[in-house]
N, C-alpha and C positions, 0 to 999 in steps of 0.2 A: 628458405625452407618452408614448406607448406605444412599446415596443421590439419589437413583434411582427414588424415588417418586418425588423428586424435578425436575429431568430431565423431567419426564412426565408432571408435572405441567407447566414447562417452555415451553415445546412444545405445550401444549394446549393453554397457554396464547398467544403464537405467532400466532397460527392458528386463534383464536378468534379475536385477534387484527387486523390481516391482513384482515379478512373478514369484520370487522367493517370499516376499512379504505376504503376497496374496495366498500362498499355499499354507502359511503357518496358521495354527488353530487359535487365533486371537480374535477378539471382537473388533468391529470396525474402528472404534475410537482408538484402540491400541495400535492398530495398523497405521492410522493417521499419525500417531505419535512417532512410530518408527520412521515414517516418511519424513516428518518435519525435523526430527532431531538426529537422525542417523543418515538417511539417504540424501536429502537435499544438501547438507553441508559437504557430503562426499562428492556430489555432482558439481557444486559451485566452484570447487578448486580448479578443475580443468577448464571450466568456462571462463574463469578469471585469468588463468595463466596463458592459455593458448588462444589463438585467433580462430575461433569456431564460428562458422557462418550462422546467420540468424535463422535460416530455415531448419537447421539441425536442432537449434535450441527450441524452436517452436514445435518441432516433432517430439522432443523430450517433454515439453510442457503439455502437449496433447495427451501423451501416454499417462503422465502424472494426473492430469485432470480426469481422465477416464476411470482410473482406479480410485481416485478420491471420491468421485460421485458414487461409484459402486459401494465403497466402504461406508460412506455416510448415509446411503440409502436415499439420496435425492434424485429427482428426475434428470435424465440426460440433457434436457433442454435448459437447465439452470445455467444462467450466464456466468462467465468468469468474474464479472463485476460483483455479483452477489457473493461469490466465494472469497474474494480477496480485497473487498472494499474496507477501508479503515474508517469511513465517515458514516456508515449505516448504523441504524439502531441495534441491529443484531450483527455483531462483529465476530467472525470466525478467526481464531488465532492462527492463521495459515499464511505461509510465505509463498510467493510465486518465484519461479526460476527466472522469468523474464524480468 
């Protein structure tokens, strides 16, 4: 049994949820909170249970990074290392899907 359909469903869920969070009238830091504590745990379950290809997971991560940069107000060229690094002096309390 293939899980390619589950990968597409998870990508669609991520896209719809990110748009819903983006449309709400919250400040950027509260949108990040919704992402970290509501959406990412919701997305991690199908990624753990089903065999979803890494390109789909990377596409989800790219969408999450795009909205995260927008909500934080950082430049689009900021690397992922700066956002998810645990050893830097300025640590952002963010989790990566990858």
